[in-house]
N, C-alpha and C positions, 0 to 999 in steps of 0.2 A: 563568526560563529565560532568557538572554540570545539573543535572536534577530538579532544583529547580529554581525559580525567572524567568523563562523564558516567552515569549509569543509566542505560539506555534499555527500553522496552521495545521491542518488534513484535507485532502480531504477524502469524504467517510465517514464521521462520523456518519453516523445515525444508524449503527447497527454492530454486529461483532466486528473485530480487532480495526477499527476506534474508535469506540464508547468506548471500553475498554480502548485503549490508553487514551481518553479523560478524561476519569472517572480516571484514574490512576494519570495523569498529573496533575489534579486538585487536589486531594488528596496530591499531593506533592509539592503543593504551586505554581503552573505556572497559567498563563491566557492562557486558550483555547478557539481557535477558530475552529469550524468543519464547513464543507460544505456538501452538499447532494442536491438530486433532490426533494426530498419529503418535502414541506413547513411544512405540519401538524406534520410529524415526527419530523422535527427540532424544531418546536414550542414547542411540549411537552418535547422535551430532554432538551432545553433551559430552561422551566420553572421548570424542576426538578432537575437542576444542578447549582446552583447559581454560579457566577463566569464564567460561560460558555457562549461563542458568538456564535450564529448559523447564517449561511448565505446561502442562496439559490443560488446554482451554479451547473451548470453541465459542469464537466471537459471535457466531450466528443464533447463540443463546444467550438470552439478556441476564439470566441469573448466573451464567458463568461469567459475563462481563463485571458484575458487582462483585463476585466472588474472588474475580482476579484482581480487582483494584484493592480489596480488603486484603489480599495476600500480598500485595506489594507494599501497602502500607505498614503491614505489620513486619514483613521480611526484608524488604529494599526499600526503606522510606527516604533514601538520597535519591531516588530515581529523579531524573530532571529531563528527560527525554522519552517523548512517545512517538512511535513511527507506526502510524495506520497503514498496514501494508497487505493484510489478508485480501484476498479477493478471489472471485470464480468468475469465470467467462461461459457462458452457455449459448447455444443456439436457440432461435425462436422463431417459427413460421406463423406471420402475422395473418396470413390468410386463413389461418383455421383457429378455433376457440384456444386459447393459451393455456397452458399446464400451470395453474395457479401455484401450484407447490414449487416449481421450478423457480417462478417470476419472485415468489415471497423469499426463497433461500438466496437468490441473486440479490435483491433487495436488502434483504436484513444483512448478508455480510458485506456488501459493497459499500452501501449508504448509512443503514441505521446503525450498524455496530460501531463505525468510526464516530458518528456524531454523538452516540451513547458513552462510549470510552472518552472522547475528547472532554465531555462535560464532567465525567468523573474525575478525570485527572487534573482538571483545572485547580481544585484546591490543593491537590498534593504537589502540583507544580509552582503554583505562585509562591514568589518570595525567594526561589533557590536560582542560583547563580547559573548563567547560561542555560535556561529552561526553555524548552520549545516543543513543539507538536509538528510532526511532519506527515502530512497526508500524502500517500502516493496515488496519483490519478491516471491519466493516459492521454496521450495523444490523440485517441478517441474521443475525448470528452470535448473536442472542438469540431471534428469531422467524422462523425459515426461510421462504421461499416453496419449495413443495414440487416445482415442476416444476424447479427448479435445485438439487437436493438435494446434489450435491458440493461445490459452491461455497459453498452457506450452512455444509456442514460443516467446510469447510476454514477459514471464517472464526470457527466457534465453537471449532475447535481453536488457532486464533491467539490467540483472547481467552485460552484456558486457557494456553497457552505464554506469553504476555507477563505474567500473573500469576507464573508460576514464573520466568521470567526477571528480572523485577524484583526478585523475592525472592532469588534467587541471586547479583544483582549489587548488593545493598542496601550493600554495604562497600566497593564499588570506585571510588565515585564518579561511575559512569556511570547516568544517568537513563534508565528506561524509560518511554515512553509508548504508550499505545493510543488511536488516533484512530478511531471508528467513523461513517462516514459514512451519511447516508440516501440515497435515490435523489438522484443528483447527474447533471446534465445533460451526460454524456458519451456516448462511444462503447461503453462497458464494455456488455458483454451483446448484442453484435450478432448472435452465433449465432441469436437468434430473428427476426432482422429480415432482409428482402429486401435493402435497401439497407445496407449494411454502415457507411455513414458516417452514417448517421440516428442521432440520439440518443434514449434513452428517456424523455426528460423528466426531472422533478424539478427541485431547485433549482439556481439557478445557481452555476457552479463558484466565482465570486467569493465569493459568500454562503458556501459551506462553507469556502474557504480563511480567510476572516476570522475564522471561530468556531473553526478548529483553531489557527490561530496564536495567537489569544486564550488557548486551553487551554494552548498549550505555554508562553506568556509566564508565565502564572499558574502553573505547575508543577502543572496538574490532569491527572494521570496516567491517568485513564481518562476519556476524554470522548467522550459519544455527542452528536453534533451535529444538531440540528433535530428531526426525526421519529424519528431513531435512539434519542433519549433516551425515547421513548415506546415504543419496542420494547422496550429494555432493561426498564422499570418494568412493562410490562404486556404480557410476552411470552406467557403462555397465551392470554389474551383477545383479544390482537390477532393471535396465530397463525390463530385460527378465523375472524375476520374478514376477514382479509387473503386468506388462500387460497381463500374462498368465492368473491372476485371471479374467481379464475382458474380455476375446475372445467372451463369449457368450453374452455380452451387445451389 
């Protein structure tokens, strides 16, 4: 896969992995379009990154996904790469009735939105050189952390969906990648932290991006980065070990 000379749409590009992907792809000579809900944040990123295009769009809203696709077709029809990166990670106590609004938001953002956007973009991508869809899942797709069950379930579902998408698109020329991060030093999961800007630890974002770019360049269609590779290889064993650490949470 050629990682230069592309026009790339990245959802959830205002922070963390999405923003790091954007900065790296610009560095490698691509045109990058990012989306997010925070207009002020998008404006600041656009100003500090020449060549980057920012578009306010909430992927949890189906009508905004349709509008985003139309906007891309009209303004950036050369777009040949879609990175489904936007995601949220929430706590859920399964011993009590669930908060359906939270479950629906998490499911809509992490699972339904990438399915919808992928299918909206297939006609736009088909026939283009170096076309691809990249789904960002998680090592937790293979071995979940029990106190964030919906997040982990959406990522497991995205793993399954990506397999099916890759199979259905095998004759279209559109490559389909799954990149599964380990814990990465970003704001993801701030639902369980008093300071919402505090990171949860994990590997540096730059280390993850380096591994992800290498996987894309080498056409490694399913790439579990860092410790995520262990979660995929030893999912049952590591599920017990990992969750034992969080029994008191």
